[in-house]
All heavy atoms as an XYZ file, in Angstrom:
677
protein
N      71.752     57.734    -49.199
C      73.112     58.179    -49.019
C      73.972     57.586    -50.127
O      73.954     56.388    -50.363
C      73.618     57.722    -47.659
C      75.037     58.145    -47.393
S      75.492     57.882    -45.682
C      76.515     56.455    -45.853
N      74.730     58.413    -50.795
C      75.614     57.966    -51.863
C      77.020     57.839    -51.298
O      77.529     58.754    -50.651
C      75.606     58.968    -53.038
C      76.579     58.536    -54.098
C      74.204     59.115    -53.583
N      77.628     56.696    -51.533
C      78.994     56.505    -51.064
C      79.929     56.442    -52.257
O      79.538     56.049    -53.353
C      79.129     55.204    -50.244
O      78.752     54.109    -51.066
C      78.247     55.253    -49.012
N      81.154     56.822    -52.039
C      82.170     56.794    -53.083
C      82.637     55.351    -53.272
O      83.131     54.737    -52.321
C      83.344     57.686    -52.682
C      84.454     57.710    -53.707
O      84.212     57.283    -54.852
O      85.551     58.156    -53.365
N      82.494     54.779    -54.478
C      82.919     53.394    -54.680
C      84.425     53.212    -54.523
O      84.905     52.119    -54.289
C      82.478     53.076    -56.109
C      82.302     54.395    -56.765
C      81.939     55.374    -55.686
N      85.191     54.290    -54.637
C      86.629     54.193    -54.454
C      87.043     54.476    -53.021
O      88.230     54.560    -52.724
C      87.354     55.166    -55.392
C      87.160     54.798    -56.840
O      86.935     53.643    -57.164
N      87.224     55.777    -57.704
N      86.082     54.644    -52.119
C      86.370     54.977    -50.729
C      87.385     54.067    -50.070
O      88.376     54.547    -49.522
N      87.197     52.741    -50.092
C      88.191     51.872    -49.475
C      89.560     52.004    -50.144
O      90.582     52.007    -49.466
C      87.635     50.466    -49.670
C      86.186     50.661    -49.867
C      86.039     51.984    -50.545
N      89.572     52.148    -51.462
C      90.854     52.300    -52.146
C      91.519     53.603    -51.726
O      92.715     53.630    -51.450
C      90.698     52.275    -53.662
C      92.006     52.607    -54.349
C      93.004     51.651    -54.427
C      92.255     53.872    -54.841
C      94.216     51.952    -55.003
C      93.463     54.183    -55.414
C      94.448     53.225    -55.498
O      95.657     53.533    -56.051
N      90.750     54.680    -51.674
C      91.319     55.976    -51.301
C      91.944     55.914    -49.916
O      92.965     56.545    -49.658
C      90.262     57.071    -51.355
C      89.835     57.394    -52.785
O      90.594     57.051    -53.721
O      88.752     57.965    -52.956
N      91.356     55.149    -49.019
C      91.883     55.026    -47.665
C      93.221     54.275    -47.658
O      94.140     54.657    -46.960
C      90.871     54.307    -46.772
C      91.325     54.163    -45.351
C      91.228     55.239    -44.469
C      91.852     52.971    -44.878
C      91.651     55.120    -43.161
C      92.266     52.848    -43.570
C      92.175     53.926    -42.718
O      92.598     53.810    -41.419
N      93.317     53.193    -48.434
C      94.501     52.337    -48.418
C      95.500     52.631    -49.534
O      96.515     51.957    -49.641
C      94.085     50.861    -48.547
C      93.369     50.331    -47.341
C      91.994     50.147    -47.349
C      94.059     50.007    -46.197
C      91.336     49.653    -46.244
C      93.407     49.516    -45.081
C      92.044     49.338    -45.112
O      91.404     48.848    -44.010
N      95.269     53.629    -50.372
C      96.078     53.810    -51.573
C      97.563     54.046    -51.306
O      98.386     53.768    -52.162
C      95.510     54.930    -52.432
C      95.678     56.314    -51.860
C      95.090     57.358    -52.773
O      95.020     57.149    -53.970
N      94.652     58.450    -52.199
N      97.923     54.540    -50.143
C      99.329     54.807    -49.865
C      99.985     53.672    -49.078
O     101.100     53.821    -48.581
C      99.476     56.133    -49.118
C      98.945     57.292    -49.910
N      99.531     57.704    -51.085
C      97.874     58.086    -49.726
C      98.859     58.727    -51.580
N      97.829     58.973    -50.779
N      99.312     52.545    -48.989
C      99.852     51.374    -48.299
C     100.829     50.638    -49.204
O     100.935     50.912    -50.392
C      98.722     50.415    -47.926
O      97.814     51.042    -47.083
N     101.509     49.679    -48.630
C     102.379     48.801    -49.412
C     101.496     48.051    -50.401
O     100.391     47.615    -50.062
C     103.119     47.819    -48.480
C     103.994     46.868    -49.258
C     103.924     48.590    -47.447
N     101.958     47.895    -51.636
C     101.121     47.373    -52.725
C     100.516     45.996    -52.434
O      99.400     45.718    -52.840
C     101.918     47.334    -54.021
N     101.230     45.123    -51.716
C     100.696     43.774    -51.510
C      99.540     43.732    -50.513
O      98.888     42.717    -50.366
C     101.793     42.806    -51.094
C     102.304     43.066    -49.692
O     102.043     44.108    -49.097
N     103.048     42.121    -49.169
N      99.260     44.826    -49.827
C      98.146     44.851    -48.887
C      96.809     44.697    -49.613
O      95.852     44.167    -49.056
C      98.178     46.130    -48.014
C      97.694     47.333    -48.785
C      97.319     45.938    -46.777
N      96.740     45.109    -50.876
C      95.481     45.041    -51.613
C      95.050     43.604    -51.867
O      93.887     43.269    -51.709
C      95.582     45.818    -52.925
C      95.868     47.275    -52.700
C      97.061     47.823    -53.090
C      94.939     48.083    -52.068
C      97.327     49.164    -52.873
C      95.192     49.415    -51.845
C      96.395     49.962    -52.245
N      95.978     42.756    -52.256
C      95.640     41.345    -52.487
C      95.221     40.672    -51.185
O      94.260     39.890    -51.161
C      96.821     40.617    -53.112
N      95.905     40.987    -50.096
C      95.549     40.410    -48.797
C      94.174     40.882    -48.344
O      93.355     40.093    -47.861
C      96.603     40.785    -47.752
C      98.002     40.242    -47.982
C      98.979     40.845    -46.989
C      98.000     38.737    -47.896
N      93.901     42.157    -48.505
C      92.617     42.704    -48.112
C      91.484     42.159    -48.985
O      90.413     41.813    -48.483
C      92.654     44.232    -48.189
C      91.523     44.985    -47.543
C      91.380     44.619    -46.077
C      91.750     46.479    -47.684
N      91.733     42.035    -50.295
C      90.742     41.432    -51.189
C      90.406     40.011    -50.747
O      89.240     39.616    -50.702
C      91.251     41.394    -52.631
C      91.133     42.727    -53.344
O      90.383     43.602    -52.867
O      91.792     42.880    -54.383
N      91.429     39.244    -50.436
C      91.218     37.862    -50.000
C      90.408     37.785    -48.718
O      89.496     36.956    -48.593
N      90.725     38.655    -47.762
C      89.986     38.664    -46.502
C      88.511     38.999    -46.739
O      87.617     38.333    -46.207
C      90.600     39.667    -45.526
C      89.738     39.864    -44.298
C      89.743     38.918    -43.285
C      88.895     40.961    -44.174
C      88.939     39.065    -42.168
C      88.089     41.119    -43.081
C      88.116     40.174    -42.066
O      87.308     40.318    -40.976
N      88.252     40.027    -47.542
C      86.872     40.449    -47.807
C      86.101     39.333    -48.505
O      84.957     39.039    -48.151
C      86.847     41.751    -48.637
C      85.459     42.054    -49.157
C      87.379     42.911    -47.809
N      86.719     38.681    -49.473
C      86.033     37.588    -50.186
C      85.711     36.428    -49.258
O      84.612     35.875    -49.301
C      86.881     37.118    -51.360
C      86.906     38.097    -52.502
C      87.721     37.535    -53.649
N      87.838     38.511    -54.693
C      88.990     38.973    -55.158
N      90.138     38.506    -54.696
N      89.015     39.882    -56.114
N      86.697     36.044    -48.420
C      86.446     34.950    -47.469
C      85.314     35.311    -46.509
O      84.445     34.492    -46.199
C      87.719     34.619    -46.682
C      88.723     33.807    -47.461
C      89.855     33.310    -46.584
N      90.536     34.388    -45.861
C      91.506     35.142    -46.357
N      91.935     34.949    -47.587
N      92.077     36.079    -45.618
N      85.322     36.549    -46.040
C      84.291     36.986    -45.104
C      82.914     36.995    -45.765
O      81.915     36.561    -45.169
C      84.650     38.377    -44.575
C      83.763     38.854    -43.480
C      83.992     38.042    -42.202
N      83.021     38.488    -41.206
C      82.117     37.707    -40.655
N      82.054     36.428    -40.951
N      81.272     38.182    -39.785
N      82.841     37.486    -46.997
C      81.565     37.477    -47.715
C      81.057     36.060    -47.941
O      79.871     35.783    -47.772
C      81.697     38.201    -49.055
C      81.736     39.722    -48.975
C      82.073     40.302    -50.340
C      80.417     40.262    -48.474
N      81.960     35.160    -48.324
C      81.541     33.758    -48.524
C      81.028     33.154    -47.223
O      80.059     32.402    -47.217
C      82.702     32.941    -49.072
C      83.012     33.238    -50.501
C      84.118     32.328    -51.014
N      84.506     32.751    -52.327
C      85.677     33.328    -52.620
N      86.578     33.501    -51.677
N      85.953     33.705    -53.845
N      81.702     33.486    -46.132
C      81.262     32.985    -44.842
C      79.865     33.498    -44.499
O      79.013     32.742    -44.016
C      82.271     33.418    -43.775
O      81.869     32.991    -42.508
N      79.609     34.773    -44.775
C      78.286     35.340    -44.514
C      77.223     34.753    -45.429
O      76.089     34.493    -44.995
C      78.333     36.856    -44.663
C      79.149     37.591    -43.599
C      79.342     39.045    -43.983
C      78.502     37.456    -42.241
N      77.575     34.540    -46.696
C      76.627     33.918    -47.626
C      76.274     32.501    -47.180
O      75.112     32.089    -47.230
C      77.207     33.899    -49.043
C      77.276     35.257    -49.749
C      78.142     35.159    -51.000
C      75.883     35.742    -50.086
N      77.266     31.754    -46.724
C      77.016     30.392    -46.248
C      76.163     30.414    -44.990
O      75.269     29.569    -44.815
C      78.335     29.682    -45.988
N      76.407     31.377    -44.122
C      75.624     31.481    -42.894
C      74.154     31.728    -43.211
O      73.267     31.188    -42.552
C      76.178     32.595    -42.020
C      75.539     32.677    -40.669
C      76.224     33.726    -39.815
C      75.585     33.755    -38.433
N      76.251     34.725    -37.577
N      73.891     32.529    -44.247
C      72.505     32.772    -44.664
C      71.835     31.491    -45.141
O      70.621     31.360    -45.081
C      72.451     33.796    -45.787
C      72.595     35.200    -45.318
C      72.371     36.131    -46.455
N      72.276     37.486    -45.982
C      71.956     38.497    -46.743
N      71.705     38.312    -48.035
N      71.896     39.708    -46.258
N      72.631     30.570    -45.651
C      72.091     29.284    -46.120
C      72.015     28.263    -44.990
O      71.683     27.108    -45.218
C      72.962     28.733    -47.248
C      72.935     29.601    -48.501
C      73.880     29.055    -49.544
N      73.496     27.740    -49.998
C      72.824     27.490    -51.124
N      72.489     28.484    -51.910
N      72.522     26.267    -51.470
N      72.386     28.667    -43.775
C      72.307     27.760    -42.627
C      73.510     26.857    -42.488
O      73.429     25.824    -41.840
N      74.623     27.234    -43.061
C      75.827     26.413    -42.975
C      76.925     27.186    -42.261
O      76.955     28.405    -42.278
C      76.316     26.030    -44.354
C      75.303     25.203    -45.103
C      75.665     25.108    -46.557
N      74.531     24.576    -47.286
C      74.576     23.455    -47.965
N      75.666     22.765    -48.035
N      73.501     23.034    -48.585
N      77.846     26.469    -41.669
C      78.985     27.086    -41.004
C      80.248     26.713    -41.786
O      80.634     25.547    -41.813
C      79.115     26.590    -39.553
O      77.888     26.837    -38.894
C      80.229     27.307    -38.834
N      80.828     27.694    -42.439
C      82.065     27.473    -43.188
C      82.993     28.652    -42.924
O      82.608     29.640    -42.304
C      81.814     27.345    -44.707
C      80.955     26.140    -45.020
C      81.199     28.605    -45.246
N      84.197     28.540    -43.439
C      85.189     29.591    -43.247
C      85.441     30.396    -44.515
O      86.401     31.149    -44.594
C      86.499     28.993    -42.743
C      86.331     28.283    -41.429
N      86.159     28.966    -40.242
C      86.282     26.975    -41.121
C      86.016     28.096    -39.259
N      86.089     26.880    -39.755
N      84.615     30.253    -45.507
C      84.775     31.025    -46.736
C      85.768     30.439    -47.715
O      86.190     31.098    -48.648
N      86.169     29.208    -47.506
C      87.102     28.536    -48.413
C      86.489     27.213    -48.849
O      85.401     26.852    -48.434
C      88.446     28.278    -47.713
O      88.212     27.477    -46.557
C      89.121     29.574    -47.297
N      87.190     26.479    -49.679
C      86.728     25.150    -50.088
C      85.440     25.184    -50.870
O      85.344     25.790    -51.922
N      84.405     24.545    -50.335
C      83.120     24.448    -51.031
C      82.493     25.821    -51.237
O      81.856     26.072    -52.253
C      82.164     23.554    -50.244
N      82.689     26.726    -50.277
C      82.140     28.080    -50.421
C      82.806     28.798    -51.584
O      82.155     29.553    -52.310
C      82.332     28.868    -49.131
N      84.094     28.551    -51.777
C      84.794     29.178    -52.904
C      84.289     28.608    -54.230
O      84.199     29.331    -55.221
C      86.303     28.966    -52.787
C      87.077     29.613    -53.892
N      87.190     30.973    -53.996
C      87.734     29.099    -54.946
C      87.902     31.267    -55.079
N      88.245     30.140    -55.664
N      83.933     27.336    -54.243
C      83.382     26.725    -55.445
C      81.990     27.274    -55.750
O      81.635     27.509    -56.897
C      83.307     25.201    -55.282
C      84.654     24.537    -55.105
C      85.532     24.710    -56.319
O      85.066     24.605    -57.441
N      86.809     24.987    -56.088
N      81.191     27.482    -54.714
C      79.825     27.971    -54.896
C      79.803     29.437    -55.301
O      79.005     29.854    -56.118
C      79.032     27.790    -53.605
C      77.584     28.214    -53.728
C      76.816     27.944    -52.455
N      76.807     26.550    -52.071
C      75.919     25.646    -52.476
N      74.980     25.993    -53.315
N      75.976     24.410    -52.056
N      80.694     30.259    -54.689
C      80.755     31.698    -54.961
C      82.182     32.087    -55.350
O      82.917     32.680    -54.557
C      80.323     32.493    -53.726
C      78.943     32.180    -53.269
C      77.792     32.501    -53.912
C      78.561     31.490    -52.081
N      76.713     32.055    -53.195
C      77.156     31.437    -52.071
C      79.262     30.918    -51.024
C      76.450     30.826    -51.033
C      78.561     30.324    -50.006
C      77.164     30.275    -50.022
N      82.597     31.785    -56.582
C      83.963     32.125    -57.006
C      84.146     33.638    -57.132
O      83.180     34.415    -57.087
C      84.095     31.441    -58.363
C      82.709     31.263    -58.848
C      81.838     31.118    -57.633
N      85.387     34.057    -57.300
C      85.709     35.483    -57.408
C      84.910     36.149    -58.529
O      84.460     37.283    -58.381
C      87.202     35.679    -57.647
C      88.028     35.216    -56.471
O      87.515     34.944    -55.395
N      89.334     35.127    -56.672
N      84.739     35.471    -59.645
C      83.996     36.042    -60.774
C      82.542     36.304    -60.385
O      81.963     37.317    -60.786
C      84.069     35.107    -61.986
N      81.943     35.424    -59.601
C      80.565     35.623    -59.153
C      80.472     36.860    -58.267
O      79.559     37.676    -58.411
C      80.082     34.392    -58.386
C      78.641     34.442    -58.007
C      77.586     34.004    -58.746
C      78.080     34.984    -56.807
N      76.415     34.229    -58.072
C      76.687     34.835    -56.880
C      78.625     35.577    -55.680
C      75.833     35.256    -55.866
C      77.774     36.006    -54.676
C      76.393     35.840    -54.770
N      81.423     37.002    -57.348
C      81.423     38.174    -56.473
C      81.612     39.458    -57.282
O      80.964     40.465    -57.005
C      82.525     38.036    -55.418
C      82.328     36.913    -54.393
C      83.580     36.731    -53.559
C      81.123     37.163    -53.525
N      82.469     39.418    -58.303
C      82.698     40.598    -59.151
C      81.436     40.956    -59.937
O      81.091     42.134    -60.061
C      83.867     40.346    -60.089
N      80.740     39.941    -60.457
C      79.494     40.204    -61.191
C      78.432     40.851    -60.306
O      77.569     41.574    -60.779
C      78.931     38.912    -61.774
C      79.560     38.484    -63.065
C      78.751     37.403    -63.756
N      78.342     36.298    -62.891
C      79.053     35.191    -62.677
N      80.218     35.026    -63.277
N      78.588     34.242    -61.881
N      78.509     40.581    -59.020
C      77.530     41.131    -58.092
C      78.020     42.409    -57.417
O      77.459     42.831    -56.402
C      77.136     40.076    -57.057
C      76.242     39.037    -57.647
N      76.735     37.969    -58.369
C      74.898     38.928    -57.675
C      75.719     37.244    -58.787
N      74.588     37.807    -58.388
N      79.068     43.022    -57.966
C      79.454     44.363    -57.532
C      80.672     44.492    -56.644
O      81.003     45.603    -56.248
N      81.336     43.402    -56.298
C      82.519     43.519    -55.456
C      83.705     43.974    -56.302
O      84.093     43.291    -57.242
C      82.845     42.191    -54.775
C      84.056     42.230    -53.849
C      83.781     43.141    -52.656
C      84.413     40.839    -53.382
N      84.266     45.115    -55.963
C      85.441     45.610    -56.677
C      86.700     45.067    -56.029
O      86.786     44.964    -54.809
C      85.491     47.131    -56.645
C      84.432     47.804    -57.456
C      84.595     49.306    -57.444
O      85.065     49.884    -56.475
N      84.214     49.926    -58.530
N      87.676     44.762    -56.843
C      88.963     44.304    -56.349
C      89.857     45.516    -56.125
O      90.105     46.299    -57.039
C      89.613     43.369    -57.368
O      90.959     43.136    -57.024
N      90.338     45.686    -54.891
C      91.235     46.800    -54.604
C      92.548     46.661    -55.359
O      93.127     47.652    -55.791
C      91.496     46.893    -53.101
C      90.296     47.261    -52.242
C      90.671     47.230    -50.763
C      89.767     48.623    -52.615
N      93.016     45.421    -55.540
C      94.264     45.210    -56.266
C      94.108     45.637    -57.723
O      94.972     46.323    -58.271
C      94.690     43.758    -56.203
C      96.008     43.487    -56.925
C      96.386     42.042    -56.846
C      97.686     41.730    -57.524
N      97.984     42.436    -58.724
N      93.001     45.256    -58.352
C      92.779     45.651    -59.744
C      92.607     47.164    -59.868
O      93.120     47.776    -60.797
C      91.551     44.933    -60.306
C      91.771     43.454    -60.521
C      90.521     42.736    -60.972
O      89.517     43.419    -61.300
O      90.532     41.506    -60.979
N      91.927     47.777    -58.914
C      91.756     49.227    -58.923
C      93.102     49.924    -58.752
O      93.400     50.904    -59.434
C      90.787     49.648    -57.823
C      90.385     51.109    -57.775
C      89.727     51.531    -59.084
C      89.452     51.360    -56.608
N      93.939     49.391    -57.870
C      95.271     49.949    -57.655
C      96.116     49.843    -58.927
O      96.766     50.814    -59.329
C      95.961     49.222    -56.503
C      97.369     49.641    -56.272
N      97.710     50.875    -55.774
C      98.525     48.988    -56.477
C      99.020     50.959    -55.688
N      99.541     49.828    -56.107
N      96.096     48.673    -59.557
C      96.852     48.491    -60.801
C      96.358     49.430    -61.895
O      97.155     50.012    -62.627
C      96.757     47.038    -61.281
C      97.453     46.074    -60.346
O      98.258     46.521    -59.502
O      97.168     44.864    -60.444
N      95.033     49.608    -61.985
C      94.464     50.491    -62.988
C      94.878     51.942    -62.736
O      95.285     52.651    -63.651
C      92.945     50.361    -62.985
C      92.269     51.220    -63.990
C      92.157     50.997    -65.321
C      91.621     52.470    -63.749
N      91.470     52.027    -65.922
C      91.137     52.938    -64.981
C      91.403     53.217    -62.600
C      90.447     54.139    -65.093
C      90.708     54.408    -62.723
C      90.240     54.848    -63.958
N      94.801     52.376    -61.478
C      95.182     53.757    -61.162
C      96.659     53.986    -61.420
O      97.055     55.053    -61.881
C      94.835     54.083    -59.711
C      93.361     54.157    -59.473
C      92.968     55.468    -58.914
C      91.470     55.474    -58.676
N      91.007     56.686    -58.100
N      97.504     52.994    -61.134
C      98.941     53.140    -61.413
C      99.182     53.275    -62.903
O     100.037     54.040    -63.336
C      99.714     51.942    -60.863
C      99.891     52.010    -59.370
C     100.735     50.904    -58.841
N     101.980     50.808    -59.583
C     102.819     49.797    -59.517
N     102.544     48.781    -58.741
N     103.916     49.773    -60.208
N      98.427     52.540    -63.713
C      98.564     52.624    -65.157
C      98.156     54.014    -65.642
O      98.849     54.604    -66.465
C      97.685     51.558    -65.855
O      98.086     50.269    -65.386
C      97.818     51.623    -67.346
N      97.060     54.538    -65.136
C      96.596     55.861    -65.526
C      97.624     56.917    -65.152
O      97.953     57.803    -65.935
C      95.221     56.170    -64.865
C      94.149     55.225    -65.394
C      94.828     57.620    -65.109
C      93.955     55.280    -66.899
N      98.173     56.832    -63.942
C      99.179     57.800    -63.503
C     100.419     57.699    -64.368
O     100.994     58.706    -64.768
C      99.517     57.587    -62.010
C     100.740     58.395    -61.608
C      98.325     57.956    -61.142
N     100.832     56.478    -64.703
C     102.011     56.290    -65.554
C     101.778     56.876    -66.937
O     102.677     57.489    -67.520
C     102.358     54.806    -65.653
N     100.591     56.727    -67.477
C     100.288     57.281    -68.791
C     100.273     58.816    -68.764
O     100.684     59.462    -69.729
C      98.941     56.762    -69.293
C      98.894     55.283    -69.668
C      97.469     54.875    -69.992
C      99.813     54.982    -70.829
N      99.809     59.371    -67.673
C      99.760     60.838    -67.556
C     101.143     61.456    -67.410
O     101.357     62.590    -67.811
C      98.917     61.245    -66.343
C      97.453     61.059    -66.560
C      96.702     61.570    -65.355
N      95.306     61.209    -65.433
C      94.463     61.243    -64.427
N      94.892     61.630    -63.239
N      93.218     60.900    -64.587
N     102.057     60.731    -66.796
C     103.378     61.297    -66.529
C     104.365     61.079    -67.658
O     105.447     61.633    -67.644
C     103.965     60.723    -65.223
O     104.039     59.303    -65.324
C     103.103     61.127    -64.047
N     104.004     60.251    -68.624
C     104.944     59.989    -69.732
C     104.522     60.682    -70.990
O     103.551     60.983    -71.392
C     105.073     58.492    -70.003
C     105.885     57.823    -68.942
N     105.293     57.102    -67.938
C     107.213     57.810    -68.689
C     106.226     56.638    -67.131
N     107.395     57.058    -67.556
């Protein structure tokens, strides 16, 4: 099954702009928590988990930032309209 990589963005694209940063943060914390759980540890996705799996590591492994996607799409739309 092929999924649209912009699917989550398409769903939230008409939201207030600051929702993207909040949603990105929640997803990253949740992923770190799950990664730590796989290692047999109980954490909340912050602190040491953030040091072990920083945002850049998550991005290298395929996690897209909704905020960056939103900013990019706004730039493209602005370029098309001017």
